C-alpha positions in Angstrom: 21.1 14.2 -30.7 22.3 11.8 -28.0 25.0 12.3 -25.4 28.3 10.6 -26.5 28.6 7.4 -24.5 32.2 8.2 -23.6 31.1 11.3 -21.7 32.0 13.9 -24.3 30.2 16.0 -26.9 26.9 15.0 -28.4 26.9 12.4 -31.2 24.3 11.2 -33.6 23.1 7.7 -32.4 23.0 6.3 -35.9 26.8 6.8 -36.4 28.4 3.5 -35.3 32.1 3.0 -35.1 33.8 1.5 -38.1 34.7 -1.7 -36.3 31.1 -2.5 -35.1 29.9 -5.9 -36.3 26.7 -5.8 -38.4 24.3 -7.0 -35.7 25.8 -5.1 -32.8 24.2 -1.8 -31.6 25.6 1.2 -30.0 24.1 2.4 -26.7 22.3 5.2 -28.5 20.8 2.8 -31.0 19.6 0.5 -28.2 18.1 3.4 -26.3 16.2 4.5 -29.5 15.0 0.9 -30.2 13.6 0.4 -26.7 12.0 3.8 -26.3 8.6 2.8 -27.8 8.3 0.1 -25.1 10.0 1.9 -22.2 9.3 5.6 -22.3 11.7 6.4 -19.5 14.7 4.6 -21.0 17.9 6.7 -21.3 21.6 6.3 -21.9 22.3 7.2 -18.3 19.9 4.5 -17.1 21.5 1.8 -19.3 24.9 2.9 -18.0 23.7 2.6 -14.4 22.5 -1.0 -15.1 26.0 -1.7 -16.4 27.6 -0.2 -13.3 25.4 -2.5 -11.2 26.9 -5.5 -13.2 23.6 -6.4 -14.8 24.9 -5.7 -18.3 28.3 -6.4 -19.8 28.4 -5.1 -23.4 31.5 -5.5 -25.5 33.8 -2.5 -25.9 35.6 -1.5 -29.1 39.2 -0.3 -28.9 37.8 3.2 -29.2 35.7 2.8 -26.1 32.3 2.4 -27.6 29.8 0.0 -26.1 28.5 -2.6 -28.5 25.3 -4.5 -27.6 24.5 -7.9 -29.1 21.0 -9.1 -29.7 21.4 -11.1 -26.4 22.4 -8.0 -24.6 19.4 -6.1 -25.8 17.1 -9.0 -24.9 18.6 -9.1 -21.4 18.2 -5.3 -21.0 14.5 -5.6 -22.1 14.0 -8.4 -19.5 15.5 -6.2 -16.8 13.4 -3.2 -17.7 10.2 -5.4 -17.8 11.0 -6.9 -14.4 11.4 -3.4 -13.0 8.3 -2.1 -14.5 5.9 -5.0 -14.4 7.2 -7.2 -11.6 8.1 -4.4 -9.3 11.4 -6.0 -8.4 14.5 -4.3 -7.0 17.8 -4.7 -8.9 19.1 -7.1 -6.3 16.2 -9.5 -6.9 16.5 -9.0 -10.7 20.1 -10.0 -10.5 19.1 -13.2 -8.7 16.4 -13.9 -11.2 18.7 -13.5 -14.1 21.4 -15.7 -12.5 18.8 -18.5 -11.8 17.4 -18.4 -15.3 13.9 -17.7 -14.1 13.8 -14.2 -15.6 12.2 -15.2 -18.9 8.8 -15.0 -17.4 7.4 -11.5 -17.7 4.0 -12.3 -16.4 2.8 -13.6 -13.0 0.4 -16.5 -12.8 -2.6 -15.7 -10.6 -4.4 -18.6 -9.0 -7.9 -19.5 -9.7 -10.1 -22.3 -8.7 -10.1 -25.2 -11.2 -13.8 -25.1 -11.7 -13.6 -21.5 -12.9 -11.4 -22.2 -15.9 -7.7 -22.2 -16.7 -5.1 -20.2 -14.8 -4.8 -16.6 -16.0 -1.9 -14.3 -16.1 -1.7 -10.8 -14.8 1.0 -8.3 -14.1 2.1 -6.2 -11.2 1.6 -2.4 -11.4 4.2 0.3 -11.0 3.7 3.5 -9.0 5.4 5.3 -11.9 2.7 4.4 -14.4 0.6 7.3 -15.6 -2.8 7.6 -13.9 -4.7 8.6 -17.1 -5.1 5.1 -18.5 -8.1 3.1 -19.5 -11.3 3.4 -17.5 -14.0 0.7 -17.1 -17.7 1.1 -16.4 -19.3 -1.0 -13.7 -20.7 -3.3 -16.4 -17.3 -3.7 -17.9 -15.7 -4.7 -14.5 -18.5 -7.2 -13.8 -18.2 -8.8 -17.3 -14.4 -9.1 -17.1 -14.0 -10.2 -13.5 -17.3 -12.1 -13.1 -17.8 -10.3 -9.8 -21.1 -9.9 -8.0 -22.3 -6.3 -8.2 -23.1 -6.4 -4.5 -19.5 -7.3 -3.8 -18.3 -4.3 -5.8 -20.7 -2.0 -3.9 -19.4 -3.5 -0.6 -15.8 -2.7 -1.7 -16.8 0.9 -2.4 -18.5 1.1 1.0 -15.3 0.0 2.8 -13.1 2.3 0.7 -11.2 -0.6 -1.0 -12.0 0.8 -4.4 -13.2 4.3 -5.5 -15.0 4.7 -8.7 -14.8 8.0 -10.6 -18.2 9.5 -11.7 -18.3 10.9 -15.2 -21.4 12.1 -17.0 -23.6 10.1 -14.6 -21.6 6.9 -15.0 -19.1 5.5 -12.6 -15.8 4.3 -13.9 -12.9 2.3 -12.4 -9.3 2.3 -13.5 -7.3 -0.8 -14.4 -5.7 -1.2 -11.0 -9.2 -1.1 -9.3 -10.5 -3.6 -11.8 -7.7 -6.0 -10.8 -8.5 -5.4 -7.1 -12.0 -6.5 -7.8 -10.7 -9.6 -9.7 -8.5 -10.5 -6.8 -11.3 -10.0 -4.2 -13.6 -12.2 -6.4 -11.1 -15.0 -6.0 -11.0 -14.6 -2.3 -14.8 -14.4 -2.1 -15.0 -17.9 -3.5 -13.4 -19.1 -0.3 -15.8 -17.1 1.9 -13.8 -13.9 2.4 -16.3 -11.0 2.6 -15.7 -7.3 1.8 -15.6 -6.4 5.4 -12.6 -8.8 5.9 -10.6 -6.8 3.4 -10.2 -3.8 5.8 -7.2 -5.5 7.2 -5.5 -5.5 3.8 -6.5 -1.8 3.2 -5.3 -0.7 6.6 -2.0 -2.6 6.1 -1.4 -1.0 2.7 -2.2 2.5 4.1 0.3 2.1 6.9 3.0 0.8 4.5 2.3 3.7 2.1 2.5 6.3 5.0 5.8 4.8 6.2 7.4 5.0 2.7 6.0 8.5 2.1 7.6 9.6 5.4 11.0 8.2 4.3 10.9 9.9 0.8 8.6 12.8 1.3 11.3 15.6 0.7 12.5 14.0 -2.5 9.1 13.3 -3.8 8.1 17.0 -3.3 11.3 18.2 -5.0 10.9 20.5 -8.1 14.0 18.9 -9.5 12.8 16.4 -12.1 15.9 14.2 -11.8 15.7 14.1 -8.0 12.0 13.3 -8.1 12.6 10.5 -10.7 15.3 9.0 -8.5 12.8 9.2 -5.5 10.1 7.3 -7.5 12.6 4.6 -8.4 13.7 4.3 -4.8 10.0 4.2 -3.8 9.4 1.3 -6.1 12.5 -0.6 -4.8 11.3 0.0 -1.2 7.8 -1.1 -2.0 9.2 -4.3 -3.6 11.3 -5.1 -0.6 8.4 -4.3 1.8 6.1 -6.6 -0.3 8.7 -9.4 -0.1 9.1 -9.0 3.6 5.3 -9.1 4.1 5.1 -12.3 2.0 7.9 -13.9 4.1 6.1 -13.0 7.4 2.8 -14.4 6.0 4.4 -17.6 4.9 6.1 -18.0 8.3 2.9 -17.6 10.1 0.9 -19.9 7.7 3.5 -22.6 8.2 2.7 -22.5 11.9 -1.0 -22.9 11.2 -0.3 -25.8 8.8 1.6 -27.8 11.3 
């Protein structure tokens, strides 16, 4: 059973109003259709995106929201940009307005002699931690990293493998850290140089934790969920600010 979208008693999501066109979907049907891809989707979340003027579904005379195929695709894009690109709603709105939001992956640079450009995605703090694990051999094979570089990253605390049954495993995020460091290493950046990145990340994390600590420790699931969403928005803004500051300083160097 799904909450009636007009704010009243529960209603079955499959019961569409009589005046709904064949290809239109009610908010409950949209929520059900997107749930396999976005586990945290909910009617209230879709309504919130509508309140933020990111979605404008048609309304029937009876007050039901009707989502076209284009509306559903737009919603899917918004949810992917939140989850994969780590973008706040303000930036998502700009991406949609500019027509750039069709790209759900981010191109990661690589030197021409090492093959074509690859694509990767940004990771969300709300993602479950119990994902795939990779052995040292797997990481080396997939990233083409030198085993000595990986050992150096462990020594400096940039990555932390998890021992299991005598074998050390790394999660997906750590694997991508190794991949990124491997790119930098081709330009002469050593593991010890990465301490500046690690220290910067730790300071930013501590600042955001200080801001949201009470909400993140809350036993109220809704309040904690809102805190995590706020944490992601703040992280995206902080990342954007750091990028702008870096670009500004590099422009001075390039003069």
